[in-house]
N, C-alpha and C positions, 0 to 999 in steps of 0.2 A: 400534499403538493403533487400535482399530476406530472407524469414523466413524458418526455417526448418519445416518439417511436424509436429513435436511435438509442435512447437511454434504456428503453424496455428491451430492445434487441441485445444490447450490451449486457444487461442483467441476466437475460436468458442464456447468453453465451457463457458468462462466468459461472452460472449455476451448472450448466452441462459440463464445463471444464472442471469444476470442483469434483464431480463424480469421476471423471477420467483420472484425476490426480490421485485417486485412491489405489490405482493399479500398482503392481510391483515395479514395473518399469518406470512409471512416473515418480514413485517415491524414491527409487534409486537415483534418478536424475536430480531430484530436489535435494537429496542429501549431498550429492557431489557439488552442487552449486551453492546452496545456502547453509548446509550443515544441519538441516532439520527435515522432518517428514510430516508436516501438518497439512500439506496441500496448498502451499503458499502461492499467491499470485503476485506478490511484490518481489523486489530485489533485496529485501533486508536479509542479511546473513546473520548467523548466530552471533558472530563478533559484534556486528552493528546493533543487534537487539540487546546485548549486554551493555553496550554503551548507552543506548536509549534509556535503559532502566536507571542508570546512574544519572543521566541528564534530567530525567523526570523526577528524581528524588523520591522514588517509590519505596514503600515499606508496608508492614502490617498496619491496618486501619486506614490506609490511603485508598481512595476510590478512583480508579482509572476508567476513562472512556476511550475505547478503541473504535474509531470510525472506519467503515469499509473493512471490517475485520475478517470477512470471508470465512474460511474454515478454521480460523483461530490463531494464525501466525501474524504478528508476534504476540498478540494480546494474552493468550493463554500461557505462553512461555514467560512473559513478564510477571504474570500472577504467580506462577510456580517458582520463579526465581526470587521474587521479592516478598511474597506473602501478602501482596495487595489484593483488594477486591477489584473485579473488572466487569464492565458492561460492554458487550460486543454488539455493534450495530452494523447492519448491512441490509441490502435489498434482497439478494437471492436467498430464499428460505432454505434451499438445499444445502448451501454452504454452511449456514448456521447450524443446521442439523448435524452436519459432520463435526462442527466445532463442539456441539453439545456431547456427542459421542466421545470426543477426545477429552473433554473436561471430566466426564464420568470415569474414563479409563485412568486419568491422572489424579483422581480423587480431588478435583477442584470444584465440583458442582456447587458446593455450599458458598463459594466465593465468586460465582459467575452468574451473570444474567445475559440473556440473548434476546435482542429486540430487532424486529424487522422494521427498518425506517430509512428514510433518505437523510443523508448527512446534512443537507440544507434545511431540514425541517425536523430537528431532533425533538422527540416527545418527552422532554424532561423539564423540571422546574429550573428556574434561574439558580446559578451558583450551586450546582449539585455535585461537582467533581473536583478532585484535587489535582488531576492531571488529565491531559488529552493527547492522544497519539493517532496518527494515521500514516501508513506506509505506502507511498506511491499511489495515493488515492486522488489527489487534486488533478493530476495529469490524466485521469480517467473520468473527470467530472466537468461538465460545462460551466456551471455557476460556482466558480471557486470562491468568490467573495462571500456568497451566501453561506457556504460551508464554514469558512473561517469565522464569520459573524455568529453562526449558530453555536460553534464550538466555544467562542468567547462568552456567549450568554450563559452557557451552562457551567462555565469554569468559575471556581471560587476565587476570591481575592488572594493573590499570591500564588495562584496555580500556574503551572508550566504546561506548554504544549511543545511537543517535539514531532516533527514530521519530515519525511523525505519526499522529494518530487523531482520528476524529469521535466526539463523545459528547453526550448530553443535557446541557444547562446544569444547574448545581447547584440544589437547593432548589425544584424544580418541583412544583406541585400535580399530583395524579394525572391529571386530564384533559389538562394540558399535557404531562406526561411521556408519555402515550399517543400524543399527536400527534407528539412528537419521535421516539419509537420507530417509529411507522408510516411516517414520512417519511424515516427515516435508512437506512443500510446494514442488511444482514440481521441482524447481531448487535450493533447499536449500543448496546443497553442494557448497563450496567455496574454491578456490585454496589457499587463504591466508587470514590473518586477515583483516577486513575491514579498520582498521587504516592504514595498509600498502597499500591497494588498493587506499585509499584516497590520500596518498602521491604520489603514482605512477601516479595519474590522475591530480595532480596539486593543490589539495586542502590542506589546513592546518587544521589539527584536532584541535578543540577547547575544545570539551567536549564529553564524552561518558558516558551513563547512562544505567545500567542494569534495564530493565523494565519487567523482566521475571515474577516476582510475580503477577503483574497486568495482564499480558498476561495469566497466568495460571488461575487466577480468572475468567477472561472473558471467557476462554474456558469452564470452569466448568459451568458457567451460561448458555452458549450457549448449552452445552450438555443437561443440565436439561430442557432448554426451548424446544429443539427439541423433547425430550422424552415426555414432557407434552403436546405438540401440535402435536403429531404424526399423528392423524387423519386428521387434517387440512393440514399438510405439505405433507402427502401422496397424497392428491388431487392436490397439486402444483407440487411436485417433482417426484411423483411415489414412490412405495415401494422400488424398488431396489436402487434408488438414495439416498433416505433418509437413508436406511440401510447402504449404503456405507459411507455416511457422518458421521453417528453415529460411525461406526467402526473406521473410520480414526480419528475422534475427540478423541475417547478413546485411540487410539494408541499414538497420539500426547501428550495427557495429561500424559500418562505413561512415555513417553520419557522425558518430561520436569521434571516430578517428580523424575526421575532417574538421573537428571543432564546432560542429553545427548543433549538437545536443550535449547537455550536461545534466548531471544529477547532483542535487545538493541536500544537505541536512540543515534544518532550521530549528532553532530553540527560541521560544518567546515566552513572556510572562504577562500576567494581567495587570501588573504594576511595574514601575521602574525599579 
């Protein structure tokens, strides 16, 4: 599947960011926000990852697909925590190389695979996985329905999917929706409610939980951390990039505070 110019630029930006997140200052910031130091690009905290492991019913001999896995959070953590096997899929090769290094360091190499692929065109046989996860990936993906359908195709009967996603609040007026879109992730806009998209893709919704409060708290900790570590982060990111990140984080916090953006956790199965 060919990518748009915007998708290619986003993948390149994430690849560059993955390298930046290896710095001491970025790892300290990540630990303060998420409780991990994998080089995460999602808002999944350690507490949330532990909950996801339970919701996915993971354990030894289970095979997990983590889509948009980046540098390995939370997929590698889930494998380490539960003993499951995991396949990590993403487009930036640089991020997956970092994940491979972490898997080797954590003695997980025998239970991990790393595949460069688009989440909407997964290169696996039908019914290949016992569980599927993705953390804040759909809000950075233009064709959300295709990703959900691809994940459904490779999931076995009885498999679960658990994912988090950021989205505009429902029933916003056009000016408010524009603020939500501008202050959110690159492809935060969505054509329909995610519960509807799950139904269209063959998943059966089991549970949805609003995790906006925890998301807001994490963003505030992140903002405070960037400001407190500004000198060290400027050396890593550069002044312009750090300034842009701080400005965008402030805009996102304001949008969430105003009820324009929310973050939810979804649980669905391949059968009722």
